[in-house]
N, C-alpha and C positions, 0 to 999 in steps of 0.2 A: 329260075325265079325271075319275074318283072321286076319293073321300078317299086322299090318300097311303098308301102301304103301305110298310113296311120289309122287307127279305128279309136275314134273318141266318143266316150261315154259321158253323157250330160244329163246327170240325174237330178231334175228340179224340185220346185214345190208343187207344180200342177201337172207335170208332165216328167217322161223319161224318154230321153232321145240319144240316138247315135248317129254318127255322121263319119263317113270314110273320107279322108283327106290323103292327097297326094305331097311329096317333099315340099313342092313351091307351094302349099297352104291353100291349093284348090279344092273346093268340095267337090266328091264325085258322087255321093248319094247319101240319103238320110232317111230314117225311119223312127217313128215316135209311138208313144201310147200314152194317154191321159191317166192321171194319178187320183184315186179318189180320196177325198178328204173327208175325215171324221170330227165332229164337233161334240163331244160327249157332256159337255158344260160350256157356259158362259165364259167366253175367254180362251178354251182349251182347244187345242188343235192336235190331231193325230193322224200318222200315216201307217199303212199296213206294210212292215219292213220286207215280209216275204213277198208281197206283191210287188214292190220295188225290185227284188232281186229278179223274179220272174220275167218281170217287162224288161229289165236290163239285159236277160239272154234274148229274149224275143227280138229287140229291136235291133242288137249286134249282129245278131245271123241274118235279119231282114236286110239291113245297112248292108254287108258283104255281099250279100245276093244280088241286091240291086247293083251295086258297083260292076258286076258282070268281070269280076276278076277272081283268079282262084285264091283260096284262104291263105295259101302260101305266100303270097305277097305281102300279108299283113305283117309288118316288121314289128309292131308294138301297139300296146293299147294304153290311153290315157285317160284318166277318170277324172271329172270335175263334178261337184256336187253342191246341194241347197247346204248352205253352213249351219253350225250349232244345232242341227237336230239328230237327237239321240236316240240309240237305240242298246239295249240290254238284253243279251240272250245266253242261253245255256250252251256251255263249252263243250258238252259231248254230244247233244242231241242238234245243236245249231240253231234252235227253234228260239224266236224272241220270248220273253216271259210277259211281255205288255206291248202294246202297239207303241211304235216310235212318237216320241214327243217333239214336235215340230218347231222351228225357230219362232214361230209367230205367237206360240201358247204363252199366256200371262198367268198361268197357275200359280207361279213361284214368287207373285208380287210382294207377299207378305213376309217370305224369307228375305227377299232382298232388302225391303223396309227395316227389318229387325237389325239386320246386318250394317245398313246405314246409320240406324239410331245408336249403334254401338260404335261407331265412329270408324268403322273399318273400310269405307270406300276408299280415302286417299290412299291406304296402304296396298289396297288391291289394285288401284289404278297405277300406281306406281310400279307394282310387280309385272303385271299382266297387260296393261295399256288398255284395259276396258273400264266401262262403268259397271256398276253394280245394277243389274237389269237383268229380267226373266228371259230375255232375249237370248242370252248366252247359254252355253250348254250345262255349265256347272252345277247350277240349281235344279236343273230338271235332271240329272243323274241323279242327285240327293233325293229328289222325290221320289224317282223309281226304287231307290235303295230302301226308301222308308214306308212305301206304300202298296208293292208288291208283296204279298205275304211270303215271307222266309228268305226275301232277297238279300236283305243286308247281312244275313248269318251265312248264305249261301256264297255273296260274294268275298266276305272275308275268309271263307273256306276254300276259295280258288275255283268254285265251280261255276262261277258266271264271268262273262267277257263284257265289255262295253266300249262304245265309240260313237263317232259321228258317222253319217252314212258312207262316206269313203272307207271307214276301217270296216262297216258291216259287208261291203260289196268285195272288197279284197279278201276279206275271211273267206267268204262263199264262194267266190270265183276260183280261189286257190284250194279249196276244199279244207280249211281249217289251217292250212300249214303257215299263213303268215297273218299275226294281229299288229298291224301298224297303222300309222296314221302319218300324214305329212306335216311339216311345221306350220303351214299357213292354217289348215284346219284346227290343228292343235291350240294355235294363237286366238281360237274363238271360244275357248271353254271355260275362261276364269281360273284356270288350272294351271297354266302353262307361264313360265318365267321366261319373258320375252329375251333377257339378256344372256340367262344361262343357257337358253336353248333347250329346256327338258322342264318336265312336270316339276312343279314348286312343291316340296314338302310343307310349307308354310300354308299355300292355298288349299291343298288337300284336306289338312287339318280344319282349316275354317269352314270348308264345305263338305267334310265329312264324308269324304271319298277314299276307300282303301286303294292304294296304288295298284294291287295285283289285278284289278280289272281293267286297267286303262293299257292301251295299245303303245308298241315303241314308236318314238317320233324319228322319223327318217326325212330325207331329203325330198324335194319335190319331183326330183328326175334321178332315176338312178335304178339299180337292180334290187332294191330293198322291197319291193312288192312282189316278187315271185312271179308266177305263170299261171294261166287258167288251167283247169283239170281239162284234158282232153276232149271229154264227149260234150262241153258246154257249146264252143263255138265252131268246132270242127277239128281243131287240132290245139295242141298247148301253146297260147300266145303270151309272150312276155307283157306283163304291165309295168311300164317305164316310167310312167308320170301320173301325178296327182296333185290337185290343188283346189281349194274352196271356189266357188263359183267366180266372186269377183276378184280374186288374184289370178285366176285363169283369165277372166276378161281384160285384166291389165296386161297380162302377157299377151293375150290375143291382139291387143291394141298395140303392142309393141314398147310399152312403157317400161323399159328395164334399166334407164338411166335417171340420176335425181333429177326431180323437176317434170319428169314426163307424167302426165295424169289424163286419166280417162274418165268419162260420165256414163253411165248406162240410164236410159230414159225408160223404163217401163213404168208400171202403176206408179212407183215412186222413182227415185233417182238414187244411185250408190256413185259417189265421187271420190276416188283415190288418187293419191300423189306419191310417186315414189320419192322416198327420203334417202335412197343409199343405204350405207351402212350405220347410219345415225336412226336412233330410235327415238325421238323427241318426246317429251312429255308434254301433253296439249294442254294450254290455258285455257282453250276455247272448247273444252269439254268435247274433241273430236277424238275419235279411236286410234291408237297406234297399234299396227297389226303387222305380221309378217307378210312382205309382198312376196319373197321366194326364198328359198334355200336349195343351192345347188354347190355341189363339191364341198360341201361343209359351210359355204360363205352364206350368210343372211342379210339379206336386204329387207327394209321395211318400208310400210307406207303409213300415211294418214289417212283415215277414211272419215268420211261424212255423209249422212243419207238425209235426204228430202223424202218426207213421208208421201206426199201427194204431187205427181208430175203428170203421167198420161191420164191418172184418175181424174185430174182436174179438167181434161178434155172431155173424158168421159160423161162427167157432170154436166157439161154444157148439153150434151146430147140428150142424156136421159133426165135431167133436171129442168133444163131451159128449153127444151124441145127443137135443138138443133138437129138438122136431119143426119148429120154424120160427122166425123172427124174432118174430113175433107171440106165438108160444108162449112165447119168453125173456123178452118184456115182461110179460107176465101173470104168470109165475114171479117175475120181479123186483118187480112191485108188491106181490106177495103175502108178500115176506120181511120178518122182523123189522127195524125201524129201528135196534136196538142190538146187531146181530150181530156186529161188528167185523170182518167179512171185507174183505180186499183184494186185488184181482187186479190186476196190474201186466202189461199185455199187451205186454212189450217182445219179441215173437217176432222181429223182426229188428232190435233193438237199440233204442234211445231217440233220438228226434228232438229238436227244440229245447224246452227251452234245454239240454239234456243233452249231445246230440251224441255219445252213447256207443253205437259199433257192437258193442261186444261185450257189452252188457247183454242178459239175456235173461228171460224171463217168469216170473212167479210167483205164487202165491196164498198169502197170510198170513193170520194171526188165525183159522184154522180150530179150531173146538172140536166136541164130540160132536154138539151140537144144530145145527150148522151143515149145511146141504143145498144141493142144486142150486139152489133159490130164491135163497137167500143169495148163492151164486155169479154166479148172473145179475144179480142187483141190483149187485154189485161191479164186476161187468163193464161195465154200463151208466154207473156211477158213475167208473170209470176214465177215461171220455171226458171226463166234465165236470172231473174233478180235472187231467187233462192239459190242458184248456182253461184252467183257472185258473193252472197253470203258465206258460203262454204269456202272458196277462192281466198277470200278475204282472210277467214279464220285461219285457213294453211299458211297464208303468208305471214301471219303473225307468229304462228308456231314454228315454221321452218322456213325463215327467210332466205337461208343460204341454198335452199333447194330451187328458189325460184330466180332463175337467171334472165337475161335477155332474151327475147324471142320464145318465151313460154306460150305453149298451145294447149289446147283442149281437145281430146280425141274422144268421140262422142259413139255411141251404138244404141241399141233399142228401138222401140217401135216408132218414137217421135223423130229420130234421127233420119227417117227416110225423106224428112221433108227438107228441101233445099232452103226454103224460106226460112223455117225455123232455126236451121243452122246459121243463117246469116243474122237472124235477129239475136240469137244467142251471142255471137262475136260482137256485133253491137254494143249489147247490153253490159256484157262482162268485160269488153275493152282487150280480149285476148283472141287469137287466132282459133278458130275451129276447125277440126278435121273431121269429116263424115266417113265412117268406115262404108265401104262398098258392100263387104260382107256382113251381115249383121249378127251372125252366131259366133260373135268372137270368145263367147264362154267356151264350146265345143272346139273352136280355133286353138285357143291358149291350151287346153289339156292335149291336143295333139300335139303342138310344137314343145310342151314339156316331155311329153313321150317320145318324141322325135330326139329330143337333147338326150333324154335317158337311154336311148338307143344307139346313141352315135351318129345318127344321120345329120347333125348339127354340132359344130366343133365349141360353140358358146352360146350364151343367152343371147347376143347381139346378132349372131348369125340366125339363131333360130327366130327372132324377131323381124329380121327381115324376110321371111317366108310368109308374107301375108299379103292379101290384096292392096293395091293402092287405094288411097282415099281422097275425096273432093276437099278442096280448103276453103274456109270463108275468113276473110279478114275484116277487122273491124271498121266500120265507116262513119261511124257518130263521131261528132265533136266531143271532146273530153269534158267540156263544162256541161253540155246537153246530159251526157251519162251520169255526170254527179248529180244534176239538179234531180234527174229521174229515179237514180238510187236513193236520194235524200226522202222523196217523196214515198218510197216503198219503206224504208226502215220507219217512217213516221207512222205509216198504216199498220205495220208489225207491230208496233208499241200500243196501237188502239185495241188490240186484239189479244195482248198479252194477259193471262190470269192474273200475275202479280207484279 
């Protein structure tokens, strides 16, 4: 047997990807398949869970073949997944009884509103760390039980199983031998007691979910996930790590100590800060979530989301006729520094810490000599100012986690730009570390699996097995930053719906 390899399965919202890593965190090969989206009604989004499983098998086989190494060298599989997406399936046949309901789906808004009107949100947030929103898995599962013919009766009779995508994949890969989920995915359901570390009887009653359909909650790394059936990938391979996508990215960025934080800049942006063994209750309406559970020890994170990040650059191209994202960046670099223009890209409302669904976008501070270059610069800056909003909210919720020398580790499409990384550092006032390998979600899954397989001796050792990063340090004067941030906050107030 050669040097051990780790096979990461990254099951996302729009694609399913597999990556083969060596023990040093270097990517050797990868394969991917697009994932079809279903929109059966306004605000409804679904996936075919069987398609997800078949694609998972295909990409894992292909990635191993492309690595040019024997299957015997693969020591473990790590899985990371789109969080909050729910599958309900037949315990005997293994067939889903309905298409999976995707995290983006909004069909349970009325349920959330009713529970909010009943005054239950403070208790739910205290217990689960989450807000009452259709985004999370609990109301989706209740909808399936209520709307698939006979599902509730069959679930209560023990004939159906449910879980997030990680649970579905593990169950299918092990031939039904393991019905489990890891603590990070469990913490995104509205059904999980953060501090007890298991399903909450109180939440199960509120959301009307029978306990017997739910998976066992296990650590993110270890032997709780079983092994694949022999005929799926070429031989039985132990599954040794599982984590939700953002927690996997946190691991892939090496954020395993309190105060370490990462931001992923895709269509939107997810920012998480590790708060260690403290699970702060957010006063700024951020989410408290499990960062990792290894060896029975749970660490937590505060999470905030920006609805529009890379999508704002896309708007420059599709809405304002800029030729490409690269052209938008060139225009932004050419803009005057003192232009005074602010773009608030609230195209679909404002995310954390505002949570204002009724807010809409605006351009403020226009003067006769302001043009497309200044609008492009302000659009890139909006991503940085929104990031600072989240950092300030996190500082207020968990000041003890923000020691001296705090830095922000970034990945995602926008992080390819060294100029944007420097701009982010200047406007937020924190050092920015740019990942040289952008698939940090897959890398994090591999690191958890390597930890579970004994290839690393600790979280800290696993976190060191990642590519080096580029650093950008703040160069702006603190007074100039404060003045710019004040203009940003004033612009945000102008678009608020209330």
